[in-house]
C-alpha positions in Angstrom: 0.0 0.0 0.0 1.4 3.4 -1.0 0.3 7.0 -1.7 0.5 9.1 -4.8 3.1 11.3 -3.1 5.3 8.4 -2.2 4.7 6.9 -5.7 5.6 10.2 -7.4 8.7 10.6 -5.2 9.9 7.1 -6.1 9.4 7.7 -9.9 10.9 11.2 -9.6 14.0 9.9 -8.0 14.0 7.0 -10.5 14.0 9.3 -13.5 16.4 11.7 -11.8 18.8 8.9 -10.9 18.4 7.5 -14.4 19.1 10.9 -16.0 22.1 11.5 -13.7 23.4 8.0 -14.5 23.1 8.6 -18.2 24.7 12.0 -17.8 27.5 10.4 -15.9 28.0 7.7 -18.6 27.9 10.4 -21.3 30.3 12.6 -19.3 32.6 9.7 -18.6 32.6 8.8 -22.3 33.2 12.4 -23.3 35.9 12.8 -20.7 37.7 9.7 -21.9 37.3 10.8 -25.5 38.6 14.3 -24.9 41.4 12.9 -22.7 42.3 10.4 -25.4 42.3 13.1 -28.1 44.5 15.3 -26.0 46.9 12.5 -25.2 47.1 11.8 -29.0 47.7 15.5 -29.6 50.4 15.4 -26.9 52.1 12.4 -28.5 52.0 14.1 -31.9 53.3 17.4 -30.4 56.1 15.5 -28.6 57.2 13.7 -31.8 57.2 17.0 -33.6 59.1 18.7 -30.8 61.7 15.9 -30.7 62.2 16.2 -34.5 62.5 20.0 -34.3 64.9 19.8 -31.4 67.2 17.4 -33.3 67.2 19.5 -36.4 67.8 22.6 -34.3 70.8 21.1 -32.5 72.3 19.6 -35.7 72.1 23.1 -37.3 73.7 24.6 -34.2 76.4 21.9 -34.3 77.3 23.0 -37.9 77.6 26.6 -36.7 79.9 25.4 -33.9 82.0 23.6 -36.5 82.3 26.7 -38.6 83.4 28.7 -35.5 86.0 26.1 -34.7 87.4 26.3 -38.2 87.7 30.0 -38.3 87.4 31.2 -34.7 88.6 34.7 -35.4 86.3 35.4 -38.3 83.2 34.1 -36.6 83.8 35.7 -33.3 80.5 37.7 -33.5 78.6 35.2 -35.4 76.0 32.8 -34.0 75.5 34.1 -30.5 73.4 31.1 -29.6 76.6 29.1 -29.6 77.6 30.2 -26.1 80.2 27.6 -25.3 83.0 26.3 -27.6 86.1 24.7 -25.9 88.7 22.5 -27.5 89.6 19.8 -25.0 92.5 17.5 -24.7 92.4 14.5 -22.3 89.5 16.1 -20.3 91.3 19.4 -20.0 90.5 22.8 -21.6 93.2 23.2 -24.2 91.7 26.4 -25.7 88.4 28.3 -25.0 86.8 30.0 -28.0 83.5 30.9 -26.3 82.4 30.7 -22.8 84.2 31.4 -19.5 86.0 28.1 -18.9 89.8 28.9 -18.4 92.5 27.1 -20.3 93.9 24.1 -18.5 90.7 23.5 -16.4 90.2 19.8 -15.8 86.6 18.7 -16.8 85.1 15.6 -15.3 82.4 13.2 -16.6 82.9 14.3 -20.2 82.6 10.7 -21.3 78.8 10.7 -21.0 78.5 13.8 -23.2 80.4 12.3 -26.1 77.9 12.1 -29.0 74.9 13.0 -26.8 73.1 16.2 -26.2 72.4 17.0 -22.6 70.9 20.0 -20.8 73.2 21.5 -18.2 73.8 24.8 -16.5 77.2 23.8 -15.1 79.2 25.4 -17.8 77.4 28.8 -17.8 78.3 31.3 -15.1 74.8 32.7 -14.9 73.4 29.2 -14.4 71.1 29.3 -17.5 70.7 25.8 -18.8 72.4 25.0 -22.1 72.4 22.1 -24.6 75.9 20.7 -24.2 77.7 17.8 -26.0 81.2 16.7 -26.8 81.9 16.2 -30.5 84.8 15.9 -32.8 85.2 19.0 -35.0 88.0 19.7 -37.5 90.0 16.7 -36.1 89.7 17.8 -32.4 87.3 17.2 -29.6 85.1 20.2 -28.6 82.8 20.9 -25.8 79.8 22.7 -27.4 77.1 24.6 -25.5 74.0 25.9 -27.3 71.7 28.5 -25.6 68.4 26.9 -24.7 65.5 28.8 -26.3 61.9 27.7 -26.1 61.5 28.7 -29.7 64.1 26.1 -30.5 61.8 23.5 -29.0 59.3 24.1 -31.8 56.4 22.9 -29.6 53.2 23.1 -31.7 50.1 21.3 -30.3 46.7 21.7 -28.6 46.2 24.5 -26.1 45.4 21.8 -23.6 48.8 20.2 -24.0 51.4 22.0 -21.8 55.1 20.9 -22.0 57.7 20.7 -19.1 61.3 19.8 -20.0 63.4 18.1 -17.4 66.8 16.5 -17.1 67.4 12.8 -16.6 67.3 13.4 -12.8 63.9 15.2 -13.0 65.2 18.7 -12.5 63.0 21.2 -14.4 64.8 22.8 -17.2 62.0 24.7 -18.8 58.2 24.9 -18.4 55.5 26.8 -20.2 54.4 30.1 -18.7 51.1 29.2 -17.1 49.8 28.0 -13.7 50.8 24.4 -14.3 54.2 25.4 -15.7 54.8 27.8 -12.8 53.9 25.0 -10.4 56.6 22.7 -11.7 59.0 25.6 -12.1 58.6 26.6 -8.5 59.0 23.0 -7.4 62.1 22.7 -9.5 61.7 18.9 -9.8 59.3 16.4 -11.2 58.4 13.5 -9.0 60.6 10.5 -9.9 57.6 8.2 -9.8 55.8 10.4 -12.4 59.1 10.8 -14.3 59.5 7.0 -14.7 55.8 6.2 -15.3 55.1 4.8 -18.7 51.4 5.6 -18.6 49.3 8.7 -17.9 49.1 9.6 -14.2 46.9 12.1 -12.3 48.1 14.9 -10.0 47.2 18.2 -8.5 48.9 21.6 -8.3 49.0 23.8 -5.2 45.6 25.5 -5.9 43.9 22.1 -6.1 43.5 21.9 -9.8 44.0 18.4 -11.3 46.0 17.4 -14.3 47.0 14.3 -16.3 50.7 13.9 -17.2 53.0 11.6 -19.1 56.8 11.7 -19.5 58.6 11.2 -22.9 62.4 10.8 -23.5 64.0 13.3 -25.9 67.7 12.8 -26.4 69.1 12.6 -22.9 66.2 14.7 -21.5 62.6 14.1 -20.4 59.6 16.0 -21.8 56.7 16.0 -19.3 53.4 16.7 -21.2 50.7 18.1 -18.9 46.9 18.0 -19.8 44.7 20.1 -17.4 41.7 18.1 -16.2 39.6 21.2 -15.7 39.9 22.1 -19.3 38.8 18.6 -20.3 35.8 18.8 -17.9 34.9 22.1 -19.4 34.8 20.6 -22.8 32.8 17.7 -21.5 30.2 20.0 -19.9 29.9 22.0 -23.0 29.3 18.9 -24.9 26.7 17.7 -22.3 24.8 21.0 -22.1 21.9 19.9 -24.3 21.3 16.5 -22.5 21.5 18.3 -19.2 19.0 20.9 -20.2 16.7 18.1 -21.6 17.0 16.2 -18.3 16.0 19.2 -16.2 13.1 20.0 -18.6 11.9 16.4 -18.1 12.1 16.8 -14.3 10.4 20.1 -14.5 7.5 18.6 -16.4 7.2 15.9 -13.7 7.2 18.5 -11.0 4.5 20.5 -12.7 2.4 17.4 -13.0 2.9 16.8 -9.3 1.9 20.3 -8.4 -1.2 20.0 -10.6 -2.1 16.7 -8.9 -1.4 18.1 -5.4 -3.4 21.3 -5.9 -6.3 20.0 -8.0 -6.8 16.3 -7.2 -5.2 15.6 -3.8 -7.4 18.0 -1.7 -10.5 16.0 -2.7 -8.7 12.7 -2.1 -7.4 13.9 1.2 -10.9 15.1 2.2 -12.3 11.6 1.5 -9.3 10.1 3.4 -10.0 12.4 6.4 -13.7 11.3 6.3 -12.8 7.6 6.5 -10.4 8.3 9.4 -13.1 10.3 11.2 -15.5 7.4 10.6 -13.1 4.9 12.0 -12.5 7.1 15.1 -16.2 7.7 15.7 -17.2 4.1 15.3 -14.3 2.5 17.3 -15.2 3.9 20.7 -19.0 3.0 20.6 -20.5 0.7 23.1 -24.3 1.0 22.6 -26.6 0.8 19.6 -28.1 4.2 20.2 -24.8 5.9 20.0 -24.0 4.0 16.8 -27.2 5.1 15.2 -26.5 8.8 16.1 -22.9 8.5 14.8 -24.1 7.0 11.5 -26.6 9.8 11.0 -23.9 12.4 11.7 -21.5 10.7 9.3 -24.2 10.7 6.6 -24.6 14.5 7.0 -20.8 14.9 6.9 -20.7 13.0 3.5 -23.2 15.4 2.1 -21.2 18.4 3.2 -18.0 17.0 1.7 -19.8 16.1 -1.5 -20.7 19.8 -2.0 -17.1 20.8 -1.8 -15.8 18.1 -4.2 -14.5 19.4 -7.5 -13.8 16.1 -9.4 -16.7 14.3 -11.0 -15.3 10.8 -10.2 -14.8 11.5 -6.5 -18.2 13.2 -6.4 -19.7 9.9 -7.6 -17.8 8.0 -4.9 -19.1 10.3 -2.1 -22.7 10.0 -3.5 -22.5 6.2 -3.3 -21.0 6.4 0.2 -23.8 8.7 1.4 -26.5 6.4 0.0 -24.9 3.5 1.8 -24.7 5.4 5.1 -28.4 6.3 4.9 -29.3 2.6 4.3 -27.1 1.6 7.2 -28.7 4.2 9.5 -32.2 2.9 8.6 -31.2 -0.7 9.4 -29.5 0.4 12.6 -32.6 2.1 13.8 -34.5 -1.2 13.3 -31.8 -3.1 15.1 -31.9 -0.6 18.0 -35.7 -1.0 18.3 -35.3 -4.8 18.4 -32.4 -4.5 20.8 -34.4 -2.4 23.3 -37.1 -5.1 23.3 -34.5 -7.8 23.9 -32.8 -5.7 26.6 -36.1 -5.2 28.4 -36.7 -8.9 28.3 -33.2 -9.6 29.6 -33.6 -7.1 32.4 -36.8 -8.7 33.5 -35.3 -12.2 33.3 -32.1 -11.0 35.2 -34.2 -9.4 37.9 -36.3 -12.5 38.3 -33.1 -14.6 38.3 -31.5 -12.4 40.9 -34.5 -12.6 43.1 -34.6 -16.4 42.8 -30.8 -16.6 43.5 -31.2 -14.5 46.6 -34.1 -16.5 47.8 -32.2 -19.7 47.1 -29.2 -18.6 49.1 -31.3 -17.2 52.0 -33.6 -20.2 52.1 -30.7 -22.6 51.8 -29.1 -21.1 54.9 -32.4 -21.1 56.7 -33.0 -24.7 55.8 -29.7 -25.6 57.3 -30.8 -24.0 60.6 -34.1 -25.8 60.4 -32.4 -29.2 60.0 -30.1 -28.5 63.0 -33.0 -27.4 65.2 -35.0 -30.5 64.2 -32.1 -32.7 65.1 -31.9 -31.1 68.6 -28.7 -29.1 67.9 -28.9 -25.4 68.6 -27.2 -23.3 65.8 -26.6 -19.7 67.1 -23.7 -19.3 64.7 -25.9 -20.3 61.8 -28.4 -17.6 62.8 -25.6 -15.1 62.5 -24.8 -16.4 59.0 -28.4 -16.1 58.1 -28.3 -12.4 59.2 -25.1 -11.9 57.1 -26.8 -13.6 54.0 -30.0 -11.5 54.4 -27.9 -8.3 54.6 -25.8 -9.2 51.6 -28.6 -10.5 49.3 -31.0 -7.6 50.1 -28.2 -5.0 50.0 -29.2 -4.0 53.5 -27.2 -1.8 55.9 -27.9 -4.1 58.9 -29.9 -7.0 60.1 -30.9 -7.9 63.8 -32.5 -11.0 65.1 -34.0 -10.6 68.6 -35.5 -13.1 71.1 -38.3 -12.1 73.4 -37.8 -12.5 77.1 -40.8 -11.1 79.0 -41.3 -7.6 77.8 -37.7 -7.3 76.5 -36.3 -8.1 73.0 -32.7 -9.2 73.4 -30.4 -9.3 70.3 -29.4 -12.9 69.4 -27.4 -12.1 66.2 -26.8 -9.0 64.1 -24.9 -8.1 61.0 -23.7 -4.8 59.6 -24.4 -1.4 61.1 -20.7 -0.6 60.5 -19.8 -3.3 63.1 -20.3 -0.8 66.0 -21.5 -1.7 69.5 -24.1 -4.5 69.4 -27.7 -3.4 69.6 -29.0 -3.1 73.1 -32.1 -4.9 74.5 -35.3 -2.9 73.9 -38.7 -2.8 75.6 -41.6 -4.4 73.6 -43.9 -1.5 74.4 -41.5 1.4 73.4 -39.9 0.3 70.2 -40.7 -0.2 66.5 -39.7 -3.9 66.6 -41.9 -4.3 69.7 -44.9 -2.9 67.7 -44.2 -5.4 65.0 -44.1 -8.3 67.5 -47.5 -7.2 68.8 -49.2 -5.9 65.6 -47.5 -7.6 62.7 -45.2 -6.5 59.8 -44.2 -2.8 59.8 -42.5 -1.3 56.7 -41.1 2.1 57.9 -40.2 3.9 54.8 -38.9 6.8 56.9 -38.0 5.7 60.4 -37.9 9.3 61.7 -41.6 9.6 61.1 -42.4 6.3 63.0 -43.4 6.6 66.7 -41.4 4.6 69.1 -38.4 4.2 66.8 -35.1 3.7 68.7 -32.1 4.6 66.6 -29.9 1.6 65.7 -27.6 3.8 63.6 -27.7 7.4 62.4 -27.5 6.3 58.8 -30.7 4.2 58.8 -33.5 5.6 56.7 -35.9 2.7 55.9 -36.5 -0.2 58.3 -38.5 -3.5 57.9 -39.7 -4.9 61.3 -41.2 -8.4 61.4 -42.5 -10.2 64.5 -41.4 -13.8 64.9 -44.1 -16.3 66.2 -44.0 -20.0 66.8 -47.2 -21.9 67.2 -49.1 -18.7 67.8 -46.6 -17.4 70.5 -44.4 -14.4 69.9 -40.8 -15.4 70.3 -38.8 -12.5 68.8 -38.3 -10.1 66.0 -36.4 -9.6 62.7 -35.2 -6.1 61.7 -33.8 -5.2 58.3 -32.3 -1.7 57.9 -31.5 0.3 54.8 -29.6 3.6 54.4 -31.6 4.7 51.4 -35.4 5.2 51.1 -37.1 2.0 50.1 -40.7 1.5 49.1 -42.7 -1.6 50.2 -41.4 -4.6 48.2 -43.7 -7.6 48.2 -41.1 -9.8 46.5 -38.7 -9.1 49.4 -41.4 -9.9 51.9 -42.1 -13.2 50.1 -38.4 -14.0 50.6 -38.3 -13.1 54.3 -41.5 -14.9 55.4 -40.1 -18.4 55.2 -36.9 -17.2 56.9 -38.9 -15.7 59.7 -40.8 -18.9 60.3 -37.5 -20.9 60.7 -36.0 -18.2 62.9 -39.1 -18.3 65.1 -38.7 -22.1 65.5 -35.0 -21.7 66.4 -35.7 -19.0 68.9 -38.5 -21.0 70.6 -36.3 -24.1 70.8 -33.4 -22.0 72.0 -35.6 -20.4 74.6 -36.7 -23.7 75.9 -33.2 -25.0 76.1 -32.0 -21.8 77.7 -34.7 -22.0 80.4 -33.6 -25.6 81.2 -30.0 -24.6 81.3 -30.5 -21.5 83.3 -32.5 -23.5 85.9 -29.3 -25.4 86.5 -27.3 -22.2 86.5 -29.5 -20.5 89.0 -29.9 -23.5 91.3 -26.1 -23.9 91.4 -25.2 -20.2 91.6 -27.8 -19.5 94.2 -26.1 -21.7 96.7 -22.7 -20.1 95.9 -23.9 -16.6 95.9 -25.5 -17.1 99.3 -22.0 -17.7 100.7 -20.7 -14.6 98.8 -23.4 -12.4 100.1 -22.6 -13.3 103.7 -18.9 -12.6 103.7 -17.8 -10.8 100.5 -19.3 -7.4 99.9 -16.7 -5.7 97.7 -17.8 -7.3 94.4 -20.8 -5.2 93.4 -23.5 -6.2 91.0 -22.2 -3.6 88.5 -18.7 -5.0 88.6 -20.0 -8.5 87.8 -22.1 -7.1 85.0 -19.1 -5.2 83.5 -16.9 -8.3 83.7 -19.6 -10.4 81.9 -20.0 -7.7 79.2 -16.2 -7.3 78.7 -15.5 -11.0 78.2 -18.6 -11.5 76.0 -17.5 -8.8 73.5 -13.8 -9.9 73.5 -14.7 -13.6 73.1 -17.1 -12.8 70.2 -14.6 -10.6 68.4 -11.9 -13.2 68.8 -14.0 -15.7 66.9 -15.3 -18.0 69.7 -18.5 -19.9 69.1 -21.9 -18.6 70.2 -22.1 -21.2 73.0 -18.6 -20.3 74.2 -19.4 -16.6 74.3 -22.6 -17.2 76.2 -20.9 -19.5 78.8 -18.0 -17.1 79.2 -20.4 -14.2 80.0 -21.9 -16.3 82.8 -18.8 -18.0 84.3 -16.6 -14.9 84.2 -18.7 -13.6 87.2 -17.3 -16.5 89.3 -13.6 -15.6 88.7 -13.0 -14.4 92.3 -15.3 -16.9 94.1 -12.2 -18.5 95.7 -11.8 -15.3 97.8 -14.6 -16.7 100.0 -11.8 -18.7 101.8 -9.6 -15.6 102.2 -10.0 -14.0 105.6 -12.3 -10.9 105.4 -9.9 -8.7 107.3 -7.2 -9.3 104.7 -9.5 -8.6 101.8 -10.7 -5.3 103.3 -7.3 -4.2 104.6 -6.8 -0.5 103.6 -3.0 -0.7 103.5 -0.6 -2.9 101.6 -0.4 -6.7 102.3 2.5 -8.5 103.9 4.3 -11.2 101.9 2.5 -14.0 103.8 -0.9 -12.2 103.3 -0.3 -11.9 99.6 0.6 -15.5 99.3 -2.6 -16.4 101.0 -4.6 -14.2 98.7 -3.0 -15.8 95.6 -4.5 -19.2 96.7 -8.0 -17.9 95.9 -7.5 -19.1 92.3 -7.1 -22.8 93.4 -9.9 -22.4 96.1 -12.2 -21.0 93.4 -11.8 -24.1 91.3 -12.4 -26.3 94.3 -15.6 -24.3 95.1 -16.9 -24.6 91.5 -16.5 -28.4 91.7 -15.9 -31.1 89.3 -19.0 -31.0 87.1 -18.1 -31.4 83.4 -20.3 -28.6 82.3 -18.5 -26.2 84.7 -15.0 -26.9 83.2 -14.9 -23.4 81.7 -15.7 -21.9 85.2 -12.8 -23.9 86.7 -10.4 -22.6 84.0 -11.5 -19.0 84.6 -10.9 -19.3 88.3 -7.5 -21.0 87.9 -5.9 -19.0 85.2 -7.3 -15.4 85.3 -4.1 -14.3 87.1 -1.7 -16.1 84.8 0.5 -13.8 82.6 1.7 -14.3 79.0 5.4 -13.8 80.1 5.1 -16.5 82.8 5.2 -14.1 85.8 1.6 -14.9 86.9 0.2 -17.3 89.4 -0.7 -19.9 90.7 1.2 -22.1 88.2 3.4 -19.6 86.3 2.0 -20.6 82.9 3.1 -18.7 79.8 2.1 -18.3 76.2 -0.2 -20.9 74.7 -0.1 -22.9 78.0 -2.7 -20.4 79.3 -6.3 -21.3 78.2 -8.1 -18.8 76.1 -10.5 -18.1 78.9 -7.7 -17.0 81.2 -6.1 -14.7 78.6 -9.4 -12.9 78.0 -10.3 -12.8 81.7 -6.9 -11.3 82.6 -7.4 -8.2 80.5 -11.0 -7.7 81.6 -10.1 -8.0 85.3 -7.1 -5.7 85.1 -8.9 -3.0 83.1 -11.9 -3.0 85.5 -9.6 -3.0 88.6 -7.7 0.1 87.2 -11.0 1.9 86.6 -12.7 1.0 89.9 -12.4 2.7 93.3 -10.9 0.7 96.1 -10.5 1.4 99.8 -6.8 2.1 99.2 -7.1 4.1 95.8 -9.2 6.1 93.5 -10.0 4.6 90.1 -8.1 5.8 87.0 -9.7 7.5 83.9 -10.2 5.4 80.8 -7.2 7.1 79.0 -4.9 6.4 82.0 -6.0 2.8 82.1 -5.4 2.4 78.4 -1.9 3.9 78.8 -1.0 1.6 81.7 -2.1 -1.5 79.8 -0.5 -0.6 76.4 2.7 1.1 77.8 3.0 -0.2 81.4 3.5 1.4 84.8 5.9 -0.9 86.6 3.3 -3.3 88.1 1.4 -3.8 84.8 3.2 -4.3 81.5 2.0 -5.2 78.0 4.0 -8.4 78.2 1.5 -9.7 80.7 -1.2 -10.1 78.1 -1.7 -12.4 75.1 -0.8 -10.6 71.9 -4.1 -11.2 70.2 -6.0 -9.9 73.2 -3.8 -6.9 73.6 -4.2 -6.0 69.9 -7.9 -6.3 70.2 -7.7 -3.9 73.2 -5.5 -1.5 71.2 -8.2 -1.2 68.5 -11.4 -1.5 70.6 -10.6 0.0 74.0 -13.5 2.5 73.5 -15.9 -0.4 73.7 -14.7 -1.3 77.2 -14.9 2.3 78.2 -18.5 2.4 77.0 -19.3 -0.8 78.9 -17.8 0.6 82.1 -19.9 3.8 81.8 -23.0 1.8 81.1 -22.6 -0.3 84.3 -20.9 2.3 86.6 -21.0 1.5 90.3 -24.0 3.2 92.1 -21.9 5.0 94.7 -20.0 6.8 91.9 
């Protein structure tokens, strides 16, 4: 997939590269042709120059022979013959021209015999001369001819520039131009270039390139230089027409591109933008109604773009697209209508299914309780789970199950209400749930308008109160609270009625069992409390109530069973019953105890277990009496138990007893405030330290000590 712009750029660069490549090939061919022509011209010019030079030197040698024959007559003739010396055995015998003195010994004359060589050694001004040793008139003469560029007779192309050097590469003569001056200033030609048999490339100081080749002329070297720039100039002049044609072709391509971009591409881009917008608008939709609205908007957008389109073909495309969008919108409207019907049916089915699911879960939990009650097993924990299930399934704020004792409704189980303090017992004649027990179901849509309503929580708005009856006898009540306003819901009531029936059966069976059990408690405790009343007056009724409330709340929050919580609330009141055997004068002593007296008091734990007796159902009472003074770090009494050796009843009772002792007035001290008691338990004061308490009990106290403060205030001693 590609775009016109990318396609054009590709073809543009293809043709541009092709044109450049063709120009390069043509230029290379022209360059090679021109260079070859100039090299041919250089060869011809060199051959011509060599011939001219030989003829010139031969003619000058004739002149030297004439001067040697008649030296006095030809004294002023032939000035170009600057050196003429007769030599004998490598010494100057007689000098006719030049400045060499007679008798001067000349060396290396052997290499000059019969050969012309360029040298400036025999000229005082250093100007190079053509020198040779020849036999003239029967004698050997050293002949020197002035070197003159006219004598070279160089006639060739303007692109061929000669440089004459000696055998050693020393520049003898160079043409008067930039390339000649370059070699003249250097004074030497590179030996590699001098000995090269082919054309080589080089550059002068200003960067201009040249091609050069060296030819041998007599005992000299003729370096022929061809400037590369001149060759390139001729190549460019020969390529002017193809270059112009190439640029014209590229210009035509560019004009075509501009025409396409300005006339065609705006409409194409407009259509492309529409499809991008359509993709964006459709991709984020989640409901059919939005899809229908988006399709309608897109259809209108197509009409707007069609009015701006300038090309007939693209106008037809937009017309077809607009028609398709209108058909799609019409079909989507039909789908939406059908979808709404299906959604309504699904909602109704989902609501019915949710109701059935909630009923199934609540009734399943209730059926479990019914089976347990029928088998003779009491299931208080299951009642709590029923309360949790009702609250969860009905999205309630809280649920309370009460049992009726006389004129008082006492909470058996509750769930929710932000898990604050448990609901308190209420009077049947002064409460909303009491009215429901006497009169029947009450749906209080706004509890603040209901007479006799006792606030369970500030957030409660609507409350459903149902009386629980078993075989025609009222046995309790069921309260369901909501934080939002709820209208009467018959479906919800149909769900709760079977649950209420089972709960009523449970409460009636539980009440019967409790009455039987309490008869044993009261018969047993009556005898023991008679002894307490006669000799032990310091333990007030309020103190015993506080102890029972403390341990009940702690045990429940630590996850003990309903039966364990209930038993603990009763047996905790007997924790100090062993003090019946401690002399009264020691217990009421206002000052500190002696060591022996304290050891005697410490035995009240063992005496308490003895007083309780060996009945199996009083095992918890014995554990409370024996271990409520044991400490987690092992520093307690009577056995010095530590850690997990201490039964859970002793761990709970230890905290409750210490807290109440710190808060209560004694004959030898005033009670501490709640804050001071909390500080002593959590931080320590020397006698009491955090290490004395089980970690889980201490952590509970750290998070819930306000509960104990509230209980103390609820059951404060009368004299306070």
